[in-house]
C-alpha positions, -999 to 999 in steps of 0.1 A, spaced: 66 5 -153 98 -12 -165 106 -34 -135 87 -57 -112 79 -42 -79 67 -53 -45 33 -42 -33 24 -43 4 -14 -46 8 -26 -39 44 -62 -47 50 -80 -66 78 -107 -78 55 -98 -112 40 -124 -108 12 -108 -76 0 -73 -92 1 -87 -121 -20 -102 -96 -45 -68 -78 -49 -51 -112 -54 -77 -122 -80 -72 -90 -100 -35 -94 -96 -35 -130 -108 -60 -122 -136 -35 -97 -151 -5 -119 -145 16 -91 -131 52 -99 -125 50 -78 -93 52 -94 -59 21 -89 -37 25 -92 0 -7 -90 21 -8 -83 58 -39 -84 80 -28 -64 110 -10 -31 114 11 -47 142 25 -72 116 32 -43 92 50 -22 119 72 -52 128 78 -59 90 88 -23 83 109 -20 114 132 -47 101 140 -28 69 177 -30 60 181 -64 76 194 -91 53 166 -107 33 140 -81 43 119 -69 13 110 -32 13 78 -25 -7 78 -2 -37 42 7 -30 18 4 -1 -20 0 -3 -33 8 32 -68 5 47 -74 32 73 -99 13 95 -76 -12 111 -78 -26 147 -51 -16 170 -26 7 154 -46 27 128 -38 31 91 -30 68 98 -4 57 124 12 34 98 11 62 73 27 86 98 55 60 105 62 54 68 63 90 58 82 100 89 110 76 81 139 89 60 143 55 44 106 48 37 91 82 29 97 78 -8 73 48 -9 40 58 -24 11 51 -1 -24 46 -14 -51 50 13 -79 27 4 -108 31 29 -145 28 32 -144 60 52 -161 90 37 -149 113 64 -136 147 53 -113 145 83 -98 112 72 -92 125 37 -76 156 50 -54 138 76 -43 113 50 -30 140 26 -17 160 55 4 130 64 16 128 28 -5 100 14 -1 98 -23 -38 93 -29 -70 85 -10 -95 62 -27 -129 55 -11 -138 18 -14 -171 12 -32 -198 -6 -12 -206 -32 -39 -184 -61 -51 -185 -50 -88 -174 -15 -79 -147 -27 -56 -134 -50 -83 -134 -21 -109 -115 2 -85 -89 -24 -77 -83 -30 -115 -79 8 -120 -55 11 -91 -33 -17 -104 -34 -4 -140 -24 31 -129 3 22 -104 17 -8 -122 13 2 -159 14 40 -159 35 53 -131 73 52 -127 79 44 -90 109 57 -71 135 32 -60 149 35 -25 180 18 -38 187 46 -62 196 69 -34 212 42 -14 185 45 13 176 8 17 193 -24 6 171 -51 -7 
């Protein structure tokens, strides 16, 4: 990855957000990490895209099991938007439902990762997510096509 990016982490569990922040800080990534606890906040945040000063994420890490608007609803909204569809979305869920996995991919999630039940496993998976998406992958830029101004 040759440029810093903005990661939008959507999870209602404060402990999991703290874990992401710990891994993020440990590796001293230059990327910006924005954490949101509710899908309502996310929908409001994403609906302001294109407004002056609004940051559009380069990648979204999304928990499926959210109160109110579900993670699948957020995914549907992102991938249904001409401006946001290019953003990779990682579904990160404790669900082991075949239906959830199928629906995630059907709605164009870029991957589905099941959260490990133990803290060590969760920490390890978060490290691998960050290494892959921040050190290996070249992310698309909505700016490249003139879709969204930053």
